[in-house]
N, C-alpha and C positions, 0 to 999 in steps of 0.2 A: 354250281348247277344253275342252269338258265331259268328265267322266269317261266318260259313255256313248260319246261320239265317240272318245275315246282307246281304249276297249275294243274298239269296232267296228274301228278302224284296226288294232289289234293282231291281231284275228281275221283280217282280210283279209291282212295281211302274213304271218302264220303259215301260213295256208292256201296262199297263193300260193307261198311259198317251198318248201313241201313238194310242191305240185302240179308245180312245175317240175322237181324232182329226178328223178322217174321218167321224164320225157320226155327226159332227157339220155342220148343213146345211148352215150356213152363215159364214163359216170360211173365214177369211180375209188373211190367210197365204197361203193356198193351193187352187188352182182351181181344178175343177172336173177332168180335164185331168191328172193333176199331182197326184191326190189321187189314181187313178187307177194303178199307177206305184209303189205305196208303198205297201210293204207286211210286215205284222207283224205276228210272230209266237211264240207259246209256245210249248215245247215238253219235252218228257222224253226218256231216253235211258238206255242201259246197256253196259258195257264195257267187252269185252272178252280179258283177258290179256295173252300175248304171252311171251315166254322165262322166265317163272316163275322158279326160282331156284329149283333144285331137292329137294324133301322132303317137300316143302311148297305147300299150297293149297289156291287158291282164292275162294271167294264165287261164286256160279253159277250166281246170279244176283247182279251186281254192279251198282245199280241204280244211275242215274244222271239226271240233269235238264238243260234245255237250253232255251234261249229267243233270238229272232232275229228281227231286223228291217232291211229290204232290199229294194233296189230301182231297178226297172227293166227298161231296155232300149230296146224296141223292134227294130228289124232290119226292118225298113220300115213297110210294111203291111204283112210281112211274119209271119209264126208261130214261128220263131226263135228270140231269144233275148239274152241279157246279163244282169246279175244281180250282184250287189255288196252290201255288207251290213256290219252291226256291230252286233256281237253276243257275248253273255255271256254264258259260260258253266261251270257246276260244276261236276267234275269227282270224283268218289270214288273208292278206292281200298281196299276191305275188304279181310281179310285172317287170317290164324292161325299163324301170325308172328308179330314181332315188328321191328321197324327200329332203328338202332344204327348209329349215325352220328359221324364221325371224321373229322378232317380238310381236309384230302385228299381222304376220302372214306366213303361210307354209305353201311351198310350191312342189310340184312333181316334175323332175328333170329327167329326160330320156338319157339312158346310158348309151354312150357312143358305140356304134356297131363294131369298132375295132377292139373293144374291151371284152375279154372272155370272162364269163361269170357263170356260176352254177345256180345261184338264186339271189333274189333281192325281194324282201317282203316286209310288210308291216304286220305285227302281231298285236291283236286287240282282245284281251280277256274281259269278259263282262260277268257281273253277278246280276241276276235278273229275277223279277217277280212276275210270273205268268198267271193269268186268270183265264178260265175257260168255261163256256157253257157246253155241256156234253149230252150226247144221246148214245146210250149203250143198250143193245138188245140182249136177249137171253142167249143168243148164239155167239156172244162176245164180239159182235161188230160194233165199232165205236166211231163216232163223228164228233169232232170238237171245233168250235169256233171261239176264238179268244183274242186276247190282247196282252202284250207284255211290255214292261218298262225295265230297262237295264242301266246299270252304272258301270262305266268303263274303269277297270283297274289299271295300274300303270302299264302303258303300252311301250313297245320298242320296235325298232327296225333292225333287220339283220341282212348283211351282204356277205356273200362268199364268192370270191373270184379274183381277177387281176387287181393289183393295187393300181390306183389311178390318182392323177393330180387333180387340181381344182377344175381344170378344163376337161376332165374326164378322158384324159389321154392315158393309155395303159403303161404300166411299168412292168418289171420282170417278176416281182414277187406275188405269190398268192396270199390273200389275206382273208380274215374273218373279222368283220366289223359289226359291233352291236352298238346301237345308239338309243339311249333311253329318254333323252330329253326332246321328245317330239312335241312341239307346241301347237296351240290353237285347235286341239282336238275337242270335239263336242263330247263331254263326258256322259251325257244322257242319250239313250237310244230308246225308241219306242215304235210300235207298229202292230198291225193285226196278225193273227196266226190262224192256221188251218191244220187240222190233223185228221187222218183217216186210218183206222186200225182194225186189225183182226187178231184177237187173242194177244199174243206177245208182240207182234210185229206192227209197227206204225210208220206211216209216211207223214211228213209234216212240211209246212211251208211258212215263211215269215217274210213280210213285206215291210222293210224299215222305212218309216216316214221321215225320220231325221237323217241328216247327213253326217258323215264321219267327222268332218271339220266344221268349226263354227261358221255361220253364215258370214260371207264377206271376208273371211280370213283363210280360206283354202278352197280347193276344188269342191264342187257340189256333188261329190261322189257318194253313193249309198248302195247297199247290197239288197238283193232278193235272195233269200236262203231256201234251199230245198234239201231234204235229207231223210234219214230213217232213224228210228229209235226202237230199241228192245226194252219192253216194259213187262218183266216177268211177274211183278206184283202190283 
């Protein structure tokens, strides 16, 4: 089973286990007041990548998945509050390029136009700590301004298409290549977040201030994330 499938399975198990908890009428772990402060969400998003090297193209939709468990602390009886949580996100960078890693640098090399391929991508799973200042009305309209810090779990690249030689010339066979030793990645990611929601449905955005690769050791590429999340509790 691939890393991405394992990560998706972990997200589903995590979310399902927490979703079931508030539904248990005779829960001995959480009282009713505490339950109302717990929020669980599942969402999808796309990344818009900035500073892509000249001559390279990313896919229009770089779909990703996220799961969140958060705890809300209201400020007295006001509409304002503070939230903190634990989040898992899987980001994908699709494009017409391959990554070449060296000890002190990583480059993005364009795939030759004569090479037929279905996909070439970099998969980046993160475990994240989001914090958020919230405004929630009695009509269940919510606005959140926050910041999150993430740590990148083991990443990998995946290529599906024609087998190619070192000079990117195609051969006859179709191959699936997964490469786990992508070097010079910046393991820490951080940036501001914005969320607008009504009842269960939320739209969110994330502007990553850090780059995917370490400064001076790879392209200065970074994502702007937009997506939606369902938060039933």
